[in-house]
Every structure is written in structure tokens, then in C-alpha cells.
C-alpha positions as CSV (number, residue, x, y, z in Angstrom):
1,M,0.0,0.0,0.0
2,S,1.4,3.3,-1.0
3,L,1.0,6.7,0.7
4,Q,-1.2,9.2,-1.3
5,T,0.7,12.5,-1.2
6,E,-1.3,14.6,-3.7
7,F,-5.0,15.3,-3.7
8,E,-7.1,16.9,-6.5
9,F,-9.6,19.6,-5.7
10,T,-12.2,21.9,-7.4
11,L,-12.5,25.3,-6.2
12,P,-16.2,26.5,-5.6
13,R,-15.5,29.7,-7.6
14,G,-12.1,29.7,-9.1
15,Y,-9.1,32.0,-9.5
16,V,-9.7,34.5,-12.2
17,D,-6.4,35.5,-14.0
18,R,-5.6,38.8,-15.8
19,D,-7.1,37.5,-19.1
20,G,-10.5,36.5,-17.4
21,N,-9.6,32.8,-17.5
22,V,-11.1,30.8,-14.5
23,H,-8.9,28.2,-12.9
24,K,-10.8,25.8,-10.7
25,H,-9.1,22.4,-10.8
26,G,-5.9,21.9,-8.9
27,I,-3.7,19.6,-6.8
28,M,-2.5,20.0,-3.4
29,R,0.2,17.9,-1.8
30,L,0.8,16.9,1.8
31,A,2.7,19.5,3.7
32,T,6.1,18.9,5.1
33,A,7.5,20.2,8.3
34,M,9.5,22.8,6.3
35,D,6.3,23.9,4.6
36,E,4.9,24.9,7.9
37,I,8.2,26.5,9.3
38,A,9.6,28.3,6.3
39,P,6.6,30.8,6.1
40,L,7.5,32.0,9.7
41,R,10.7,33.6,8.3
42,D,8.7,35.4,5.6
43,L,8.6,39.2,6.3
44,R,5.0,39.4,5.3
45,V,4.1,36.8,7.8
46,R,6.1,38.4,10.5
47,A,4.3,41.8,9.8
48,N,0.8,40.1,9.8
49,E,0.5,36.5,11.0
50,A,-2.8,36.2,9.0
51,Y,-0.6,36.1,5.9
52,L,0.8,32.7,7.0
53,V,-2.1,30.8,5.2
54,I,-1.3,32.6,2.0
55,V,2.4,31.6,2.0
56,L,1.6,28.1,3.2
57,L,-1.0,27.4,0.5
58,S,1.2,28.7,-2.2
59,R,3.9,26.1,-1.1
60,V,1.6,23.1,-1.1
61,I,-0.7,23.8,-4.2
62,V,1.3,22.3,-6.9
63,K,-1.2,22.9,-9.7
64,L,-4.1,25.2,-10.3
65,G,-5.6,25.1,-13.7
66,D,-3.2,26.1,-16.4
67,L,-1.2,28.5,-14.3
68,P,2.6,27.9,-14.5
69,N,3.0,28.6,-10.8
70,V,0.9,29.1,-7.7
71,T,2.4,32.1,-5.9
72,P,1.3,34.0,-2.9
73,R,-0.1,36.7,-5.3
74,V,-2.4,34.0,-6.7
75,I,-3.6,32.9,-3.3
76,E,-4.1,36.6,-2.3
77,N,-6.4,37.1,-5.3
78,L,-8.7,34.1,-4.6
79,F,-12.4,34.6,-3.6
80,A,-13.0,34.3,0.1
81,A,-15.0,31.1,-0.4
82,D,-12.1,29.5,-2.2
83,L,-9.6,30.5,0.4
84,A,-11.9,28.9,3.1
85,Y,-12.4,25.8,1.0
86,L,-8.6,25.4,0.5
87,Q,-7.9,25.9,4.3
88,A,-10.4,23.2,5.2
89,F,-9.0,20.9,2.5
90,Y,-5.5,21.4,3.7
91,R,-6.5,20.5,7.3
92,R,-8.4,17.5,6.1
93,I,-5.6,15.9,4.0
94,N,-2.9,16.8,6.5
95,E,-4.7,15.8,9.7
96,E,-6.6,12.7,8.3
97,G,-4.9,12.0,5.1
98,T,-8.2,11.8,3.2
99,T,-10.5,14.1,1.6
100,T,-13.6,12.3,2.8
101,F,-15.6,13.6,5.9
102,P,-18.3,11.9,7.8
103,V,-21.6,13.8,7.9
104,T,-25.1,13.0,9.3
105,C,-28.3,14.1,7.5
106,P,-30.2,16.6,9.8
107,E,-33.5,15.3,8.5
108,C,-33.2,11.5,8.6
109,Q,-30.1,11.0,10.7
110,T,-28.5,8.8,8.1
111,E,-24.7,8.8,8.3
112,F,-22.6,9.0,5.1
113,E,-19.3,10.4,3.8
114,V,-18.8,13.5,1.6
115,D,-15.6,13.9,-0.4
116,L,-14.4,17.4,0.0
117,A,-12.5,17.2,-3.3
118,S,-15.8,16.9,-5.2
119,L,-17.6,19.8,-3.3
120,G,-16.0,22.6,-5.4
121,G,-18.8,22.3,-8.0
122,E,-18.7,22.5,-11.8
């Protein structure tokens, strides 16, 4: 059995580049210890610790649509819904090693799993 280190995702809204192209599909890899430590040396993070998530996500997202690189500038320009989605996705794959999440229907109390990777929408 091999360890899955990369996970596909689909953003709810998508990153809109300068030309108006929307990039929704991407790949995030598992974070390493250095991914979590290195941003602490970044001056932007030192000036505003809320910026940590921007730098961290730019390190672990290895692909987003047809973009050549995912930089902090790309993450800065995501819609708030997409940033929240990526933060939850990051926590899920790094804490649980999976994109599935157990849920219970509030109406019938049926328990089932939802795959966060598929929640972005089409």
C-alpha cells in the first residue's frame, strides 16, 4: 500500500487570471515540516500573521488550472469562499490523510461520507 501525497480539488468559484480565464481544478500535496516552518521567516508573515495561510497554501498547491506557478499573489487574489475551501481541504488531508468527511443528515439522521474534493462544483 502506498501513501497518497497529492490530492485533487475543485474550487467553488475559481481563480480569475488577468485575461479573465477561470482556474478551478488543482492539486494540493501533503505539507512537510518545512512547509509549516519556512513561512514563519517570511517578512509578510512577521508583519501580519494572518498572511501565514497565504504563503503556506502557495507552497503546497502544486497545480491550479493552467497556471505555470501558484504564488502568494495567486492565493491573495482568490475569492474568500475559495480560500476557506482550501484551508479546510489542507486541514483535512494533512490531519486525516483523506478528503472524505463523515456527515449526518439533519432530516433522517443517516450517516454517510462526503468527499471534499468533489464539493467545489462544476
